[in-house]
C-alpha positions, 0 to 999 in steps of 0.5 A, spaced: 423 848 594 426 855 593 427 858 586 434 856 584 436 859 577 443 861 573 446 867 575 445 873 571 449 879 570 443 883 573 444 879 579 451 882 580 450 888 585 445 883 590 450 878 590 455 882 592 451 885 597 449 878 600 457 876 600 458 882 604 453 881 609 455 873 609 462 875 611 465 872 605 469 878 602 476 879 604 481 884 602 484 878 597 478 876 594 475 882 589 467 880 588 467 883 581 473 880 579 471 873 582 464 874 578 467 875 572 472 869 572 466 864 573 462 868 568 468 866 563 468 859 565 462 855 566 457 860 567 452 855 567 455 852 574 453 859 578 447 859 581 442 864 586 436 863 589 431 868 589 425 869 593 420 875 591 425 878 586 430 878 592 437 874 591 437 870 598 443 865 596 448 863 591 453 858 590 459 857 585 460 850 583 466 848 579 468 841 575 474 840 571 473 833 570 476 830 576 473 833 582 467 838 584 468 844 587 463 849 591 465 856 592 461 862 595 455 858 598 452 864 601 445 864 604 442 871 607 442 871 614 435 872 615 434 866 611 438 861 615 436 855 618 430 855 613 433 849 609 436 854 603 443 852 604 441 845 604 437 846 597 443 850 594 447 844 596 443 838 593 442 842 587 449 843 586 450 836 588 445 834 582 448 838 577 455 835 579 453 828 579 450 829 572 457 831 569 459 825 572 463 828 579 465 822 584 467 827 589 466 834 592 471 839 595 471 845 598 474 850 603 472 853 609 476 858 613 478 854 620 475 860 624 468 859 621 465 853 625 458 855 623 460 853 616 464 847 618 458 844 622 453 845 616 457 842 612 458 836 616 451 835 617 450 834 610 455 829 610 462 832 608 468 830 612 474 834 614 480 830 609 486 828 612 490 833 607 493 840 607 491 845 603 496 849 599 495 855 595 499 860 590 496 866 588 497 867 580 494 874 580 494 880 585 486 879 586 
């Protein structure tokens, strides 16, 4: 099993580089701001995997008492198809179950068919819903 632990502020540069390598950074998501927001709310639900001192994966987990959310699940390209993504999800699901969470939601860009397939293999299904969003800040 990989070494999964709570994010530390010293991980920021490695986590941002991981997200960039995984194609998770888009112009309207500024990694430093997203990390700062997570550290201000439920920082104990932000996890990284580490191997030999290298950050190999990440996942931001959220729970507001009704639904759990998964954000920024990332696995280093060289570590894909090794079970690391599943391990990060299993770890996250266990934490959410422990908080009393009954359902996990996540969003994937519809162009990211590889990620959709990954989540479907883990038992997730496309919900018959429309995802709406409204930006409260420019970033």
